[in-house]
C-alpha positions, 0 to 999 in steps of 0.5 A, spaced: 500 499 500 503 506 498 503 511 502 499 518 502 503 524 500 501 527 506 504 521 510 510 521 507 511 529 508 510 528 514 515 523 516 520 528 511 518 534 515 519 530 522 526 528 519 528 536 517 525 538 524 530 533 528 536 535 522 535 541 524 535 541 532 542 536 530 545 543 527 543 548 533 545 542 538 538 542 541 539 534 541 544 535 546 540 539 552 544 546 549 539 551 550 538 558 546 538 565 549 534 566 544 527 566 544 523 564 536 520 572 537 527 574 538 531 570 533 524 573 528 526 580 530 533 579 528 533 575 522 528 581 520 533 587 523 539 584 519 535 583 511 530 588 512 529 596 515 525 593 522 522 600 526 520 599 533 513 600 531 513 594 526 515 589 532 509 589 534 505 588 529 510 583 526 510 578 531 502 579 533 503 581 540 502 589 544 508 594 543 510 593 551 511 586 550 515 587 543 519 593 547 521 588 552 524 583 546 527 589 544 530 590 552 531 584 552 536 584 545 539 590 547 541 588 553 544 581 551 548 585 545 544 583 539 541 589 537 542 598 538 536 602 537 537 609 533 533 615 530 531 614 523 536 618 519 530 621 515 525 622 521 527 622 528 521 620 530 522 614 527 526 609 532 530 603 527 533 598 530 540 595 528 543 589 529 550 589 532 556 584 529 553 580 535 547 578 532 551 578 525 557 572 527 550 568 530 546 569 522 551 567 520 554 560 524 547 559 523 546 560 516 553 556 515 550 549 518 544 550 514 546 551 507 551 546 509 545 542 510 542 543 504 548 542 499 549 536 502 542 533 502 542 536 494 548 533 492 545 526 491 540 529 485 542 530 479 541 538 477 534 537 474 531 534 481 535 540 485 530 544 480 524 540 480 525 540 488 526 548 489 520 549 485 516 544 488 518 546 495 516 554 493 510 552 491 508 549 497 510 554 501 508 559 498 515 563 498 517 566 490 519 569 486 512 573 486 511 573 493 517 574 498 518 570 504 515 575 509 508 576 505 508 567 506 509 568 513 505 574 514 499 570 510 500 563 514 500 568 521 493 570 519 490 563 518 494 559 522 488 557 525 486 553 520 491 548 520 488 544 523 484 536 521 481 531 527 485 528 530 482 527 537 477 522 538 475 517 543 473 511 542 470 506 548 473 511 552 479 510 549 484 516 546 485 513 539 492 513 537 495 518 531 497 511 528 490 509 528 487 516 526 492 517 520 490 510 517 484 512 517 484 519 514 489 517 509 490 510 508 485 507 502 484 501 499 483 499 491 477 494 493 474 490 499 479 484 497 486 488 497 482 490 504 481 483 505 487 481 502 492 485 507 488 484 513 490 476 512 498 477 510 499 483 516 499 482 523 495 488 526 501 493 528 504 493 535 504 500 537 511 500 541 515 497 535 513 502 530 517 508 532 523 510 529 525 512 522 523 506 517 522 509 510 528 508 505 529 514 502 528 518 510 533 512 513 539 514 507 538 522 508 539 520 515 546 516 514 549 520 511 547 526 516 550 522 521 556 520 516 556 527 515 557 528 523 562 523 524 566 526 518 566 532 521 566 530 528 560 531 531 558 525 534 558 525 541 563 519 541 569 523 544 563 524 550 563 517 552 570 515 551 571 521 556 567 518 562 571 513 562 570 507 558 576 504 554 574 497 553 570 491 555 563 490 552 558 496 550 551 494 547 549 501 543 541 500 543 538 505 537 544 506 534 541 509 528 547 507 522 552 506 528 557 510 527 557 512 533 559 506 536 564 505 531 568 511 533 567 508 540 569 502 538 576 504 533 579 508 539 577 503 544 581 496 546 578 490 545 576 485 550 
């Protein structure tokens, strides 16, 4: 049975979110001093003129809350406020060099991730993927990123499908609701055949990354992290594990364990 496009996209987006967490080092417990609102302010001020009066409307918050965000960013050295050269009544928000370095460090990793993943495609596939992604997100030459973001914020309440349902006092699991909504059968014989050939899915064994395409991309990403020295292998070795037998649960491609095995004694 072929997966519905929504299911395939959900898996891919889930993987991308996981990959971004790796790039931001969130998976290692690293805490960012910047909230999503602060990040939006920095990126906006980095690429476009930003005035104090725009911040509240941009984020959909009160003016006092917007001022709190700017005050925090200014205290931390990410932005500075200056009167506009043409109209002294307007206060312009500028990013500092600290913020510029932060943006560039993030973009270095993002561009590297995109280049590496795109390298597995032909030039024609890359162009087609970019065009389809633009159509999917609504960001194109005719509609700027900012316009697309504003449109999404206005319609955020529309982004919902009914997945919360109880039957016989039990809250149905996500995969059950997704199966009912997105999985279709050609005919009753196909449905009956599937029921006979396959046992009922056990939820506890249906976790992880199992889609072939996603697995290949994940493997490639883990190799990149290994080659760049970003796997936590050294951290494990520093704890005192230098020999003996180790059981690695959920190893994925297994690169972390292989690196550890290559740098420790075998007994």
